[in-house]
Each structure stands twice: as C-alpha cells, then as structure tokens.
C-alpha distance (Angstrom), angle and dihedral (degrees) to the residues before:
residue distance angle dihedral
M1 . . .
N2 3.83 . .
K3 3.82 125.5 .
N4 3.83 96.3 -100.5
S5 3.87 91.3 49.3
I6 3.78 90.0 51.3
V7 3.75 93.3 52.4
E8 3.82 92.7 44.1
L9 3.74 90.7 52.6
L10 3.79 91.3 46.6
I11 3.85 89.8 50.6
A12 3.83 89.2 53.7
V13 3.87 91.5 52.8
L14 3.84 91.7 46.8
L15 3.79 94.0 49.6
S16 3.78 91.6 55.3
S17 3.80 92.4 85.3
L18 3.83 135.1 41.9
F19 3.79 95.7 -171.4
F20 3.82 117.6 123.7
A21 3.76 108.6 -150.5
S22 3.80 107.2 -167.5
V23 3.72 142.1 2.7
I24 3.77 137.4 -146.4
P25 3.79 122.1 -163.6
A26 3.78 120.0 -120.2
A27 3.80 134.5 -116.3
T28 3.83 139.3 177.0
A29 3.80 112.4 -7.4
T30 3.74 95.3 -14.9
A31 3.79 134.5 92.7
T32 3.78 130.8 -149.1
I33 3.74 123.7 -45.5
V34 3.72 118.3 -146.1
N35 3.74 140.6 161.8
T36 3.75 117.6 -114.6
K37 3.74 145.7 157.3
T38 3.79 95.8 -149.3
I39 3.78 111.9 90.9
S40 3.78 144.7 147.6
V41 3.72 116.9 -144.3
S42 3.78 143.3 -178.9
T43 3.82 113.9 -138.1
T44 3.83 93.5 -142.5
P45 3.89 110.3 35.8
S46 3.75 104.9 -169.9
S47 3.84 98.5 -151.5
L48 3.79 99.1 57.7
T49 3.71 128.2 87.7
P50 3.86 110.8 -177.8
T51 3.76 118.8 -144.4
S52 3.79 124.1 -164.2
A53 3.80 137.3 117.8
E54 3.79 91.7 -102.0
D55 3.73 96.2 48.6
N56 3.82 92.0 46.0
N57 3.80 91.7 51.0
N58 3.76 90.6 48.7
N59 3.78 93.4 47.2
T60 3.81 93.6 -128.6
S61 3.78 117.8 -173.1
C62 3.76 128.6 -112.6
G63 3.86 88.4 -105.6
N64 3.83 93.1 63.8
S65 3.83 112.0 99.7
K66 3.80 98.2 -171.7
V67 3.83 121.9 100.9
R68 3.86 127.7 174.2
T69 3.73 112.2 -135.1
S70 3.80 117.5 -104.0
G71 3.71 93.7 -103.7
G72 3.78 92.7 47.1
T73 3.76 97.1 -118.8
L74 3.86 103.2 118.4
D75 3.70 142.7 15.1
V76 3.76 114.7 -126.4
F77 3.80 122.8 -155.7
L78 3.81 117.5 -160.6
L79 3.79 119.3 -174.2
P80 3.87 123.1 173.9
R81 3.80 121.7 -152.5
P82 3.03 126.0 -127.6
E83 3.74 107.0 27.7
P84 2.95 131.8 -118.9
I85 3.83 101.5 44.5
V86 3.72 110.6 -127.2
T87 3.75 137.0 173.1
H88 3.83 122.1 -93.1
N89 3.78 92.4 19.1
Q90 3.79 122.0 100.8
T91 3.80 111.6 -110.3
I92 3.80 114.7 -158.8
F93 3.82 111.7 -152.7
H94 3.80 116.8 -155.8
A95 3.76 109.9 -156.2
F96 3.80 121.9 -179.1
F97 3.74 135.3 169.0
V98 3.78 126.1 -132.6
Q99 3.74 131.2 -173.4
K100 3.77 110.3 -102.2
G101 3.74 111.8 -84.1
Q102 3.82 91.6 -6.2
S103 3.80 104.5 101.0
D104 3.78 92.8 174.5
K105 3.85 93.8 54.9
I106 3.74 118.7 80.6
Q107 3.81 114.2 -153.7
Q108 3.80 107.1 -127.9
H109 3.79 126.7 -155.0
V110 3.82 100.9 27.4
D111 3.81 122.9 170.6
Y112 3.77 109.1 -146.6
D113 3.79 149.0 149.7
F114 3.80 129.1 -144.6
V115 3.80 119.3 -147.5
I116 3.85 130.8 179.7
T117 3.71 118.0 -160.4
K118 3.83 129.4 -175.1
A119 3.75 121.6 -132.7
G120 3.82 106.8 -81.8
G121 3.76 93.4 41.9
K122 3.81 104.8 -82.0
Q123 3.81 111.1 144.7
V124 3.81 110.6 -137.5
F125 3.83 101.1 173.1
Q126 3.83 137.9 22.9
A127 3.79 119.2 177.7
S128 3.82 94.9 -152.1
A129 3.75 90.5 51.2
V130 3.77 89.9 53.4
A131 3.82 88.7 51.6
G132 3.80 87.1 55.9
S133 3.80 100.3 -108.0
P134 3.79 111.3 84.0
N135 3.78 115.2 -147.3
Q136 3.75 92.3 7.1
P137 3.81 106.0 123.6
L138 3.80 120.6 -115.4
H139 3.80 120.9 -133.4
A140 3.80 124.7 -124.1
A141 3.78 103.0 -165.0
D142 3.83 94.0 -177.5
G143 3.81 94.3 37.4
A144 3.71 96.7 -108.7
A145 3.85 138.7 86.6
I146 3.80 140.2 -171.4
V147 3.82 117.2 -144.1
P148 3.81 118.5 -176.6
Y149 3.83 117.1 -162.9
E150 3.80 134.7 165.9
F151 3.80 116.0 -144.3
Q152 3.76 113.9 -142.1
A153 3.88 98.7 -167.5
R154 3.74 134.7 34.8
G155 3.73 122.6 -120.2
D156 3.80 142.3 79.6
Y157 3.80 119.1 -31.8
S158 3.83 135.9 169.8
V159 3.76 127.6 -143.4
N160 3.83 113.9 -151.7
V161 3.84 116.8 -165.3
T162 3.71 108.3 -169.3
V163 3.84 123.7 -166.4
Y164 3.78 116.4 -149.0
G165 3.79 102.9 169.2
I166 3.73 145.3 6.2
L167 3.85 128.2 -151.7
F168 3.85 89.5 -3.9
N169 3.82 91.3 -55.4
P170 3.83 118.7 116.2
I171 3.75 119.9 -125.8
K172 3.70 135.5 -172.2
P173 3.89 102.7 -81.2
E174 3.85 111.8 -93.3
S175 3.77 121.4 -170.7
A176 3.84 135.9 -154.7
L177 3.80 111.9 -158.2
F178 3.84 124.2 -157.4
R179 3.81 125.8 -175.4
I180 3.82 116.8 -139.6
K181 3.80 132.3 -161.3
V182 3.81 113.1 -155.2
M183 3.73 117.4 -164.6
S184 3.84 128.8 -160.6
G185 3.74 115.6 -83.8
Q186 3.80 132.5 -173.5
G187 3.78 124.0 -135.1
A188 3.81 113.3 -126.9
I189 3.72 128.9 -144.6
N190 3.74 113.8 -136.6
G191 3.77 142.5 145.1
T192 3.70 141.2 100.9
S193 3.78 102.0 -85.4
T194 3.84 132.0 63.7
V195 3.77 90.4 -100.8
A196 3.75 122.1 68.0
A197 3.82 128.7 -175.5
D198 3.78 128.4 -148.3
N199 3.77 134.8 163.1
I200 3.80 102.5 -135.6
K201 3.80 121.6 134.9
N202 3.75 108.6 -34.5
S203 3.78 96.5 16.1
T204 3.80 102.8 -105.4
V205 3.78 145.7 -176.1
R206 3.75 111.9 -151.9
Q207 3.76 123.9 -160.2
L208 3.77 123.3 -152.4
S209 3.83 123.5 -163.6
K210 3.84 121.5 -146.2
G211 3.77 117.9 -122.2
T212 3.78 121.5 -128.1
N213 3.77 116.8 -76.9
T214 3.77 135.7 -169.6
V215 3.79 129.7 173.2
G216 3.79 110.3 -61.5
Q217 3.77 95.5 15.2
H218 3.78 127.7 112.3
Q219 3.79 118.8 -109.6
H220 3.77 118.5 -132.9
Y221 3.85 136.5 177.2
S222 3.78 122.3 -138.9
F223 3.84 126.2 -165.4
A224 3.72 113.2 -93.7
K225 3.81 108.4 172.7
E226 3.76 145.4 -37.3
W227 3.81 127.4 -125.9
N228 3.74 111.3 -153.6
N229 3.80 144.2 137.5
I230 3.83 90.6 -90.3
S231 3.84 91.6 59.3
G232 3.77 93.1 49.9
Y233 3.84 102.2 -87.6
Q234 3.78 119.6 128.0
F235 3.80 108.2 -134.1
K236 3.83 126.2 146.7
D237 3.78 106.0 171.9
P238 3.85 111.2 -11.3
T239 3.75 110.0 -167.0
G240 3.85 108.1 161.0
V241 3.80 135.5 40.4
A242 3.78 135.7 177.4
T243 3.81 139.4 167.8
D244 3.80 128.1 -141.8
A245 3.85 130.2 -142.9
A246 3.78 90.0 -88.3
G247 3.82 91.8 54.5
D248 3.72 96.3 -110.5
V249 3.74 115.5 147.8
Y250 3.88 127.5 -132.9
V251 3.72 121.5 -164.6
V252 3.86 124.8 -167.1
D253 3.82 114.8 -148.0
A254 3.76 109.4 -158.3
N255 3.76 93.9 -158.8
A256 3.79 94.8 74.1
S257 3.86 89.4 152.6
N258 3.78 90.1 71.5
V259 3.83 107.1 100.5
T260 3.81 93.6 -146.2
T261 3.76 95.5 60.4
S262 3.80 139.1 50.7
A263 3.75 126.0 -135.6
I264 3.82 94.6 -118.3
Q265 3.82 127.0 32.1
K266 3.78 125.7 -175.6
F267 3.86 125.5 -153.6
T268 3.76 139.0 174.3
T269 3.79 115.1 -108.3
D270 3.78 91.0 -93.2
G271 3.78 93.7 51.8
K272 3.76 103.8 -96.5
F273 3.82 112.7 148.7
I274 3.77 116.5 -112.1
T275 3.84 109.4 167.1
K276 3.81 144.6 -39.6
W277 3.80 139.4 -152.7
G278 3.73 142.9 169.7
S279 3.83 127.5 87.2
P280 3.79 130.0 -167.6
G281 3.83 116.1 -79.7
N282 3.79 145.1 66.8
N283 3.74 101.8 -84.3
D284 3.82 129.0 97.4
S285 3.81 110.1 -58.8
Q286 3.84 91.5 12.9
F287 3.78 126.3 113.9
R288 3.79 140.9 -168.4
F289 3.84 98.9 -161.7
P290 3.78 114.3 -13.9
T291 3.79 113.1 -165.3
S292 3.78 116.2 167.6
V293 3.79 142.0 26.7
A294 3.83 134.6 -158.8
I295 3.79 131.4 179.1
D296 3.81 125.1 -147.4
P297 3.75 126.2 -144.2
S298 3.83 92.4 -93.4
G299 3.77 92.2 56.2
K300 3.78 100.4 -102.9
L301 3.73 121.3 142.9
Y302 3.85 126.8 -134.4
I303 3.86 118.2 -162.9
T304 3.72 125.0 -169.5
D305 3.76 121.9 -145.1
F306 3.83 109.4 -150.0
S307 3.89 95.3 -161.5
I308 3.78 114.4 88.0
F309 3.75 84.9 -157.6
S310 3.78 84.4 77.8
K311 3.79 115.4 89.7
S312 3.79 93.6 -136.9
A313 3.77 123.5 41.9
I314 3.77 95.5 -171.0
Q315 3.80 127.5 41.9
K316 3.80 127.0 -177.3
F317 3.81 126.5 -152.1
T318 3.81 144.6 171.7
T319 3.81 116.3 -108.7
D320 3.83 89.0 -98.5
G321 3.80 92.3 54.0
K322 3.78 102.8 -99.6
F323 3.83 110.9 152.8
I324 3.87 114.8 -117.2
T325 3.76 109.0 167.3
K326 3.77 144.7 -36.3
W327 3.84 137.6 -155.5
G328 3.78 143.5 173.2
S329 3.79 130.7 77.9
A330 3.82 130.7 -162.8
G331 3.81 114.5 -77.0
V332 3.78 147.5 74.6
G333 3.88 99.6 -89.8
D334 3.80 128.2 100.8
G335 3.77 108.7 -65.7
Q336 3.81 92.6 15.5
F337 3.75 126.8 108.1
N338 3.78 148.9 -161.4
Y339 3.77 108.2 -158.0
T340 3.83 110.6 -11.8
R341 3.83 107.8 -147.1
G342 3.81 124.5 160.2
I343 3.81 125.7 20.4
A344 3.78 133.4 -167.7
V345 3.78 137.5 176.8
D346 3.85 128.1 -151.3
S347 3.83 127.1 -146.2
L348 3.73 92.2 -90.1
G349 3.80 92.7 56.3
N350 3.75 97.2 -106.3
V351 3.78 113.7 150.4
Y352 3.86 124.0 -138.0
V353 3.74 119.1 -165.6
A354 3.90 129.1 -170.7
D355 3.80 102.8 -132.8
S356 3.78 90.4 -162.1
G357 3.90 101.6 -179.0
N358 3.83 91.2 46.9
H359 3.86 90.6 48.0
R360 3.77 93.3 -129.1
I361 3.82 147.0 95.8
Q362 3.82 123.8 -118.6
K363 3.76 126.9 -160.5
F364 3.87 126.1 -153.3
D365 3.74 138.3 172.6
S366 3.75 117.9 -112.1
N367 3.81 92.3 -86.7
G368 3.76 93.8 54.3
N369 3.78 98.8 -100.5
F370 3.74 110.7 152.1
I371 3.87 114.4 -114.0
T372 3.84 107.7 168.0
K373 3.79 146.2 -38.1
W374 3.74 139.5 -151.8
G375 3.83 143.1 -179.8
S376 3.75 134.3 64.9
A377 3.83 138.1 -153.0
G378 3.79 113.9 -76.4
V379 3.76 148.9 68.0
G380 3.77 98.8 -93.0
T381 3.80 131.6 104.3
G382 3.78 109.4 -53.0
Q383 3.77 92.2 0.8
L384 3.85 122.2 128.8
K385 3.77 137.3 -151.6
F386 3.80 109.0 -162.2
A387 3.78 102.0 -25.2
D388 3.73 108.9 -143.8
S389 3.82 123.7 175.3
I390 3.75 125.1 19.0
A391 3.88 137.9 -165.6
T392 3.71 134.4 176.1
D393 3.83 134.5 -161.4
P394 3.81 114.5 -112.9
T395 3.72 93.1 -94.5
G396 3.73 96.6 48.1
K397 3.76 92.1 -126.8
S398 3.78 93.8 117.3
V399 3.83 123.1 43.7
Y400 3.83 122.9 -169.8
V401 3.77 120.3 -156.5
T402 3.83 131.3 -177.6
D403 3.77 106.8 -135.5
S404 3.77 100.3 -153.0
D405 3.84 105.9 -165.9
N406 3.89 92.3 33.2
R407 3.79 87.7 54.7
S408 3.71 92.1 -135.6
V409 3.89 145.6 101.6
K410 3.78 114.6 -118.8
V411 3.80 120.6 -155.0
F412 3.80 119.3 -154.8
T413 3.74 125.7 -169.1
L414 3.81 127.3 -155.9
T415 3.80 116.9 -108.5
T416 3.80 118.2 -171.5
N417 3.78 119.2 -154.1
R418 3.80 111.5 -153.4
T419 3.77 111.8 -135.1
K420 3.81 121.4 -138.5
C-alpha cells in the first residue's frame, strides 16, 4: 500500500466518528486541545520533516508526516493546517496514533504529551503545562488530538510527541520527533466595522477612520490610532471585536487565564477605557477561551467560549457586563458544541453560532432556545470542515460562513416549509 493510500484509509477511519473525547484549557498563544477523530489532512505537508530511526533508514522525504516512535511501538501522524506554517497565524496540528504497521487501525487510549521547541533548545509550548499539570500525560481516548498553536517568530522548530501509556498501561516513554520550518506571516486587518482586532506582535486593536465621501467619490480609510500594550492597554490575545449602536467598542481577549487581563473590555469609540469583566473558570461571567462577540439590536452581547472544557459555550450580557444567561455544553446534540468559533445576530435577535468541531451551524433565539441546525463534515455541497467566522444579513435569510479547511465561503439561504 503506497503512502497516499495509507493516508486516505486513515482519513476514512477518522471520519467515522464526531465524538470529542477530552479537553484541555488554553493559555498564552494557544487555543484548546482536544481529542477527536474528525480531521482534514494534506498528504504532503511542506513544513514538516519527520525524524526517526525508521524514517531515516527508509529515506523518507520531507513531505512525509509519519514517524514511528523511538521504541517502535506506534506510528504517529502529524499534519498541520493550514500549510505553510507562518507566524502570527494559528496553526492547528492534527496528531493521531496508529498501531505499528497497521495504518487502518487507530490506537485508542494513548497517554501522551506534545512539546514544541525552537532551534537552540528553548521550549515554547507544552500541552500538559497548558492543561495545568506540566509533565503529566494527557489522554487521547480516541487516539487522536488537535493542538492549535500560534508561532510568534520564524525559524526552525521541532515538535516532539511523546507516548507514555497505551490502553491505561504505562510504557517506557517513546517519542516521535518532527522538524518544522516556520516562515514569516503578516497579520491582516479585516471585519465589518471600523475597528479590527488582531493578535500580532504586541496584541493590538487598530482603529481606522473613514475619509469624507460624497456621491460619486471613492471612499477610503486612513489610519487613526492603535490600542496596544505599549500605549497602556492590557491585551494578551485579542480575537474578537464589535461595536454597539452608541459606538462603544467591545474587545474579546482569548487569553482569559492571564491574571492581568479580563476576557471582555469595553472602550469609547476613541479608545477610552470604560469597564471590563470575565475571569477564568466555568461559572457565570467566566471563560476558558473566549473568541468572538456579537451584539443584538437591543444592545445585548453574546460571547463564544472556544474551549469545550467550558460548561457554557455561549454567554449573554448587558453592555455594562451584567450576566443574563448562558447555554451550550460539550457534545454533538442540539444546543451542544465542539469548538464554538464565530457568532452573529440578525435583526430579530436570532443567534447563529459556528460549531466548528461538529462542522455545522446552529441557530437559537435570544434566550438560547434551539431553533435549527445545518451542515455536516465533508467537502460536498453545503458541507463544512471547521466552520470559522459567520455573518448574516439583517433579515437572517442569508448566512455567510468561512469554511476553514475547505478554503471557501459558504452561503446558505433560509427555506421555510409550510406546515399543514
């Protein structure tokens, strides 16, 4: 069986389940780490160079992403998305464990750790440390894990996936080492309002001002100011931004676990601080990894929590930060989520959520009552692979979704079936 056939067969096995088995909270420049069988892969990732005795003996190419562990017990596949790996752009590593020489057999219940080291030996990330217990192995019940990480500097790195146990039995640690080349990337400012958030360099929020415009003239935006840590603002990893009818600005800081920042900060339109709220945890007004914010016509805020370790995927607040309600637990049922990403609200107050890990969109009323859902994992018409951002027209009749791994934007229109 050739390399591509092996990977295709492995993908078929992994796509057989949508269940996420365990979750690790996020910190610093990382997101949530979970175990999953639903992945999207490239058979020849260009940024990886596997290193192991077996691969060296077999003269495998830099495009191969499989490495046998140092003790020869398991084969480890590591596939980054997107490719190539660049700085200031979240890379999602898909790591999964396969029985040695049995590419169609996923090894379940693997104890492991995931470490990223920069050339020269400086460790920049350790999954177990993010989970709160450094050097204590994580558990991949379904034999697969997703590890998001954002590289801050270009250069040569290594990823070391170490196996500590199989089927609840400890083994002598065995490692699979991958070399990574990270290239320079450039953060982009985008969005629908005059304020856009990114998390490059000093964690900034940039404000653009619109030039004058009359009929027949071209509109343009000129740089107005930058809110960042250097200028006195306290951001760690801003990921979401929205403005209300009064022009006030709400910034979501994904790194809610940082004690110097709060999950949500509110500013006037010219950047004067008003208030903040949101601490790490699972209680009301607490978050694990908040990512996006949307505001309904009545001025209520809806915040998504990316981590399925959180006990509520969506929380609703007043504009001054008073908690109203929350909903959404981890799972695949109606009103359950695996990785909540983007969120949008239409003029009627209906809430649309990109349920990224379940490859679907869910719609709720303003109180969190489930209305409908659509989308499934795949590359076909109307299918999604890690839905990310979402927007809707004022009526809610058209919904726009960025389909991350399919590298596309999907447009869905409302169809109403008349009941008899």
